[in-house]
NUTORZA-432863 format. One record per residue (C-alpha): x, y, z. Coordinates in nm, 4 decimals. Example, Ala and Ser with C-alpha at 12.3 -4.5 7.8 and 13.67 -1.06 7.14 Angstrom:
2
<pt><X>1.2300</X><Y>-0.4500</Y><Z>0.7800</Z></pt>
<pt><X>1.3670</X><Y>-0.1060</Y><Z>0.7140</Z></pt>
***
This chain:
66
<pt><X>1.4925</X><Y>-5.1002</Y><Z>-0.5807</Z></pt>
<pt><X>1.6994</X><Y>-5.2366</Y><Z>-0.2810</Z></pt>
<pt><X>1.6678</X><Y>-5.6178</Y><Z>-0.1209</Z></pt>
<pt><X>1.4425</X><Y>-5.4667</Y><Z>0.1171</Z></pt>
<pt><X>1.2108</X><Y>-5.3921</Y><Z>-0.0934</Z></pt>
<pt><X>1.1985</X><Y>-5.6682</Y><Z>-0.3040</Z></pt>
<pt><X>1.1405</X><Y>-5.9265</Y><Z>0.0519</Z></pt>
<pt><X>0.8587</X><Y>-5.7202</Y><Z>0.1407</Z></pt>
<pt><X>0.6643</X><Y>-5.6926</Y><Z>-0.1824</Z></pt>
<pt><X>0.7071</X><Y>-6.0748</Y><Z>-0.2183</Z></pt>
<pt><X>0.6061</X><Y>-6.1157</Y><Z>0.1291</Z></pt>
<pt><X>0.2661</X><Y>-5.9190</Y><Z>0.0706</Z></pt>
<pt><X>0.2608</X><Y>-6.0923</Y><Z>-0.2437</Z></pt>
<pt><X>0.2401</X><Y>-6.4315</Y><Z>-0.0665</Z></pt>
<pt><X>0.0463</X><Y>-6.3915</Y><Z>0.1836</Z></pt>
<pt><X>-0.1922</X><Y>-6.2426</Y><Z>-0.0583</Z></pt>
<pt><X>-0.1639</X><Y>-6.5583</Y><Z>-0.2746</Z></pt>
<pt><X>-0.1939</X><Y>-6.7848</Y><Z>0.0618</Z></pt>
<pt><X>-0.5265</X><Y>-6.6276</Y><Z>0.1489</Z></pt>
<pt><X>-0.6565</X><Y>-6.7263</Y><Z>-0.1979</Z></pt>
<pt><X>-0.5439</X><Y>-7.0603</Y><Z>-0.1810</Z></pt>
<pt><X>-0.7265</X><Y>-7.0355</Y><Z>0.1287</Z></pt>
<pt><X>-1.0795</X><Y>-6.9451</Y><Z>0.0561</Z></pt>
<pt><X>-1.0277</X><Y>-7.1764</Y><Z>-0.2787</Z></pt>
<pt><X>-0.9559</X><Y>-7.4932</Y><Z>0.0141</Z></pt>
<pt><X>-1.2644</X><Y>-7.3762</Y><Z>0.1931</Z></pt>
<pt><X>-1.4852</X><Y>-7.3715</Y><Z>-0.1064</Z></pt>
<pt><X>-1.3605</X><Y>-7.7113</Y><Z>-0.2308</Z></pt>
<pt><X>-1.4202</X><Y>-7.9050</Y><Z>0.1224</Z></pt>
<pt><X>-1.7770</X><Y>-7.7022</Y><Z>0.1036</Z></pt>
<pt><X>-1.8817</X><Y>-7.8393</Y><Z>-0.2557</Z></pt>
<pt><X>-1.6964</X><Y>-8.1867</Y><Z>-0.1755</Z></pt>
<pt><X>-1.9330</X><Y>-8.1845</Y><Z>0.1750</Z></pt>
<pt><X>-2.2240</X><Y>-8.0812</Y><Z>0.0038</Z></pt>
<pt><X>-2.2318</X><Y>-7.8529</Y><Z>0.2659</Z></pt>
<pt><X>-2.5485</X><Y>-7.6122</Y><Z>0.0512</Z></pt>
<pt><X>-2.5429</X><Y>-7.2652</Y><Z>0.0710</Z></pt>
<pt><X>-2.6216</X><Y>-7.2272</Y><Z>0.4215</Z></pt>
<pt><X>-2.3714</X><Y>-7.4862</Y><Z>0.5304</Z></pt>
<pt><X>-2.0932</X><Y>-7.2983</Y><Z>0.2826</Z></pt>
<pt><X>-2.1939</X><Y>-6.9876</Y><Z>0.4847</Z></pt>
<pt><X>-2.1156</X><Y>-7.0745</Y><Z>0.8053</Z></pt>
<pt><X>-1.7394</X><Y>-7.2821</Y><Z>0.6743</Z></pt>
<pt><X>-1.6444</X><Y>-6.9302</Y><Z>0.5382</Z></pt>
<pt><X>-1.7592</X><Y>-6.7293</Y><Z>0.8333</Z></pt>
<pt><X>-1.6125</X><Y>-6.9813</Y><Z>1.0270</Z></pt>
<pt><X>-1.2459</X><Y>-7.0898</Y><Z>0.9042</Z></pt>
<pt><X>-1.2161</X><Y>-6.7416</Y><Z>0.7624</Z></pt>
<pt><X>-1.1904</X><Y>-6.5577</Y><Z>1.0492</Z></pt>
<pt><X>-0.8987</X><Y>-6.7302</Y><Z>1.1234</Z></pt>
<pt><X>-0.8076</X><Y>-6.5729</Y><Z>0.7873</Z></pt>
<pt><X>-0.9216</X><Y>-6.1967</Y><Z>0.8478</Z></pt>
<pt><X>-0.8195</X><Y>-6.2185</Y><Z>1.2563</Z></pt>
<pt><X>-0.4540</X><Y>-6.2461</Y><Z>1.1140</Z></pt>
<pt><X>-0.4863</X><Y>-5.9605</Y><Z>0.8323</Z></pt>
<pt><X>-0.6577</X><Y>-5.7622</Y><Z>1.0594</Z></pt>
<pt><X>-0.3801</X><Y>-5.8282</Y><Z>1.2879</Z></pt>
<pt><X>-0.1208</X><Y>-5.7464</Y><Z>1.0385</Z></pt>
<pt><X>-0.2887</X><Y>-5.4012</Y><Z>0.9225</Z></pt>
<pt><X>-0.3126</X><Y>-5.2725</Y><Z>1.2895</Z></pt>
<pt><X>0.0411</X><Y>-5.3265</Y><Z>1.3486</Z></pt>
<pt><X>0.1748</X><Y>-5.1319</Y><Z>1.0560</Z></pt>
<pt><X>-0.0875</X><Y>-4.8715</Y><Z>1.1874</Z></pt>
<pt><X>0.1259</X><Y>-4.8806</Y><Z>1.5189</Z></pt>
<pt><X>0.4553</X><Y>-4.9092</Y><Z>1.3929</Z></pt>
<pt><X>0.3633</X><Y>-4.5970</Y><Z>1.1242</Z></pt>
***
């Protein structure tokens, strides 16, 4: 396995881990602020869209590059 392949795998794992951590932070924020079900939904929707847009951008660029 070449170094470039290892770096690519580790980058993908790192981005995945960062996404999981962001969702944990949003959950913790909702829990500490006692947002309730609707407030938690709004927090996940609003703050999760930023992460979602980043992931969609990465996927689209991967398809464009081939």
